[in-house]
C-alpha positions, 0 to 999 in steps of 0.5 A: 500499499502506497502512502499518500503524498502530504501535498495531495493530502492537504489538497484533498482536505482543502477540497473537502472543506470547500465542497462542504461550504458550497453544499451548505452542509447543515452538520458542517455549519453546526460543527464549524460554528459551534467549535469556531474551527472556521478561523483556525482553518483560515489561519492554517490555510494561509500559513500553509500557502503563504507563510507568515502573515504579511499584512498589517493588523486590521483595526476592526474588520478582518481582525479575527482572521488576521489573529488566527493567521498571525497565531501561526507565525513561525510555523513552517508551511509543511507543518501548517499543512499537517495541522490543517489536515489534522483539523479537517480530520477532526471536523470530518469525524465530528460531522460523521458523528453528527450525521449518525445522530440525525 
């Protein structure tokens, strides 16, 4: 059995989250809103694709996103991708649990 490439695994995780957001999946909305994973996903995605936060701290609008991204300052892109994939796994597990209850 061949191990999955970490880059492919990250891309699959991004696609999974994007698909859920586009479907307006009720379980996804409940889990992400309830546990505030959305900002974590954003911050880890930005750290994974761009690296350290490269913009000024906003005064009001966009502050939560900026804070989330900046909280990962110094984390390498590969490590951020691993953390992103791990978070998506947790979200996926929570969604599956929620759907079983329904």
